C-alpha positions as CSV (number, residue, x, y, z in Angstrom):
1,M,84.6,35.8,151.4
2,R,83.1,38.9,149.5
3,G,81.7,38.6,146.1
4,P,81.9,41.2,143.6
5,T,80.4,44.7,144.8
6,K,77.9,46.7,142.2
7,I,78.8,50.3,141.6
8,T,75.4,52.3,141.8
9,G,76.5,55.8,142.3
10,S,77.7,58.6,139.9
11,R,80.7,59.4,142.0
12,G,83.5,60.6,140.1
13,S,81.8,60.9,136.8
14,A,82.4,64.9,137.0
15,I,85.7,64.7,136.3
16,V,85.5,62.2,133.3
17,E,82.8,64.5,132.0
18,F,85.0,67.5,132.3
19,V,87.9,65.9,130.6
20,L,85.6,65.0,127.7
21,V,84.0,68.3,127.2
22,A,86.8,70.9,128.2
23,P,88.8,70.5,125.2
24,L,85.6,71.0,122.9
25,V,84.6,74.4,124.7
26,M,88.1,75.5,124.8
27,L,88.3,75.0,120.7
28,V,85.1,77.0,120.3
29,F,86.4,79.5,122.4
30,A,89.6,79.8,120.6
31,A,87.4,79.9,117.3
32,V,85.2,82.6,118.4
33,C,88.2,84.8,119.5
34,Q,90.1,84.1,116.2
35,L,87.1,85.3,114.3
36,A,86.6,88.6,116.5
37,L,90.2,89.3,116.2
38,A,90.2,89.0,112.5
39,S,87.0,91.2,112.1
40,Y,88.3,93.6,114.4
41,V,91.6,94.0,112.2
42,R,89.6,93.9,108.9
43,S,87.0,96.7,110.3
44,T,90.6,98.7,111.5
45,L,92.3,98.6,108.2
46,I,89.1,99.5,106.5
47,A,88.8,102.5,108.3
48,C,92.6,103.4,107.4
49,A,92.1,102.8,103.8
50,A,89.2,105.2,103.7
51,E,91.0,107.8,105.9
52,G,93.8,107.6,103.4
53,A,91.5,107.7,100.6
54,R,89.6,110.8,101.7
55,A,93.2,112.4,102.4
56,G,94.5,111.6,98.7
57,A,91.4,112.8,97.4
58,Q,91.8,116.5,98.1
59,F,91.9,118.9,95.3
60,D,95.9,119.7,96.0
61,A,96.8,116.0,97.4
62,D,98.5,113.3,95.3
63,R,98.9,109.5,96.0
64,K,101.8,109.7,98.2
65,V,99.4,111.9,100.6
66,A,97.0,109.0,100.7
67,V,99.8,106.6,101.7
68,R,101.4,108.8,104.2
69,R,97.9,109.5,105.9
70,T,97.1,105.9,105.8
71,E,100.3,104.8,107.4
72,A,99.8,107.0,110.3
73,A,96.3,106.0,110.7
74,I,97.5,102.4,110.7
75,A,100.6,103.3,113.2
76,T,97.9,104.1,115.7
77,S,96.2,100.8,115.8
78,I,96.3,97.1,116.7
79,A,96.9,96.4,113.2
80,A,99.9,98.1,112.6
81,D,102.3,94.8,112.8
82,T,100.2,93.2,109.7
83,V,100.5,95.5,107.2
84,T,102.7,94.2,104.3
85,K,101.7,96.6,101.4
86,I,99.8,100.0,101.2
87,D,99.0,101.3,97.4
88,A,97.1,104.2,96.3
89,T,95.6,104.7,92.8
90,S,93.7,107.3,91.1
91,R,91.2,105.7,89.2
92,R,87.6,106.3,87.3
93,T,84.4,104.5,88.7
94,Q,81.2,105.0,86.9
95,G,82.8,108.2,85.1
96,A,83.7,109.9,88.6
97,P,87.6,110.5,89.5
98,V,88.1,108.3,92.5
99,M,91.1,107.7,94.9
100,A,91.4,104.1,95.9
101,V,93.7,103.0,98.6
102,T,94.5,99.3,99.1
103,I,95.9,97.3,102.2
104,T,97.4,94.0,102.3
105,A,97.8,92.4,105.4
106,R,98.3,89.1,106.9
107,L,95.8,87.9,109.6
108,P,96.8,87.5,113.0
109,L,96.1,83.6,113.5
110,F,96.9,81.3,116.1
111,G,95.7,78.3,114.1
112,L,96.8,77.2,111.0
113,L,92.7,77.0,109.5
114,G,91.4,79.8,107.4
115,P,93.0,82.5,105.1
116,T,96.5,83.9,106.0
117,S,96.1,87.3,104.1
118,L,93.6,90.1,103.8
119,S,93.2,92.8,101.3
120,V,90.8,95.9,101.9
121,T,90.3,98.8,99.7
122,G,89.0,102.4,100.7
123,H,87.5,105.0,98.1
124,S,87.0,108.5,98.0
125,L,85.4,110.7,95.4
126,Q,88.2,113.1,94.3
127,E,87.5,117.0,94.4
128,A,87.6,118.8,91.4
129,G,89.6,121.9,90.3
130,D,86.6,123.9,89.3
131,E,85.3,126.6,91.3
132,L,81.5,127.6,90.9
């Protein structure tokens, strides 16, 4: 009769290590992808808001021009489906007339953690009607 055998090798341990480590690696990878996507959407929306503010700040333009230009800029971007509201206002900032375009959007999340909405604003100094 044979007694108990002693296992001295590490045979089969790679599979166990993979099963333990793989979910953590995938979670970190998903978090990095989510952060990159949210940053890209935010940057795109800021650029679109600034473009709309520049169009609305021209001498003969109004807030409708700013909103239409912002919508046109967003329509060509990956963030088009995330936008929920676009608002343009003319205001004074430190005594200067400024056109401000605010975009409110949903963040494209594939997890339940983190913020779910985003609001960005683009500003542009309005042109004056006085000619030199």
